[in-house]
C-alpha positions as CSV (number, residue, x, y, z in Angstrom):
1,X,-14.9,-0.7,7.0
2,X,-11.3,-3.0,8.3
3,X,-10.2,-6.4,8.4
4,X,-8.0,-7.3,11.9
5,X,-5.5,-9.6,11.0
6,X,-6.8,-13.3,12.2
7,X,-5.1,-16.2,11.8
8,X,-3.4,-15.3,7.5
9,X,-7.0,-13.8,6.9
10,X,-5.4,-10.4,6.1
11,X,-2.9,-12.7,3.7
12,X,-5.4,-14.2,2.8
13,X,-8.1,-10.6,1.5
14,X,-4.6,-9.2,-0.3
15,X,-4.2,-12.6,-1.9
16,X,-7.8,-12.0,-3.5
17,X,-7.7,-7.9,-3.7
18,X,-7.1,-6.5,-7.1
19,X,-4.4,-4.4,-7.6
20,X,-5.8,-0.6,-7.3
21,X,-7.6,-0.9,-5.1
22,X,-8.9,1.3,-3.1
23,X,-8.1,1.7,0.9
24,X,-8.0,4.6,3.6
25,X,-4.7,3.5,5.9
26,X,-3.5,0.4,6.8
27,X,-1.3,-0.7,10.8
28,X,1.6,-1.8,10.8
29,X,3.0,-3.1,14.2
30,X,0.9,-0.2,15.9
31,X,1.5,2.5,13.7
32,X,-1.5,3.8,11.8
33,X,-0.4,4.8,8.5
34,X,-2.3,5.9,4.9
35,X,-2.9,5.0,2.2
36,X,-4.7,5.7,-0.9
37,X,-5.0,2.2,-2.4
38,X,-3.1,-1.7,-2.8
39,X,-0.8,-2.4,-4.2
40,X,0.6,-5.8,-5.0
41,X,1.2,-9.1,-2.0
42,X,5.1,-10.6,-2.5
43,X,3.8,-13.5,-0.6
44,X,7.3,-15.3,-1.1
45,X,8.7,-12.4,0.5
46,X,6.3,-11.3,3.5
47,X,5.9,-7.7,1.4
48,X,2.4,-5.9,0.7
49,X,3.0,-2.8,-1.6
50,X,0.4,-0.3,-0.9
51,X,0.3,3.7,-2.5
52,X,1.2,5.9,0.4
53,X,-0.6,9.3,0.9
54,X,0.9,12.0,-2.0
55,X,2.3,9.1,-4.1
56,X,4.8,7.2,-1.9
57,X,5.3,3.6,-2.2
58,X,4.7,2.0,1.5
59,X,6.2,-1.4,2.4
60,X,4.5,-3.3,4.6
61,X,6.1,-6.6,6.1
62,X,2.7,-8.7,6.0
63,X,3.4,-10.6,9.8
64,X,3.5,-6.8,11.0
65,X,0.4,-5.9,9.6
66,X,-2.4,-5.7,11.7
67,X,-4.9,-4.0,9.7
68,X,-6.6,-2.8,6.1
69,X,-9.3,-0.4,6.6
70,X,-11.0,0.4,3.6
71,X,-13.2,3.3,2.1
72,X,-17.1,4.1,3.4
73,X,-18.9,2.7,1.1
């Protein structure tokens, strides 16, 4: 399942996600990035944080975030 950005809906979704919610990947500025979990949203700075593959940190400008992919159930 994926969720695409329409009229701020991704920000609305991120505001309601619990930390460590599993994700499969994200699309930022047209580029797909593998990620493993949502960490947090800093709405004041316009940044979302995700765990990257291999334990790295992925910091995303939420204005460039167009898709969040969640693992299948």
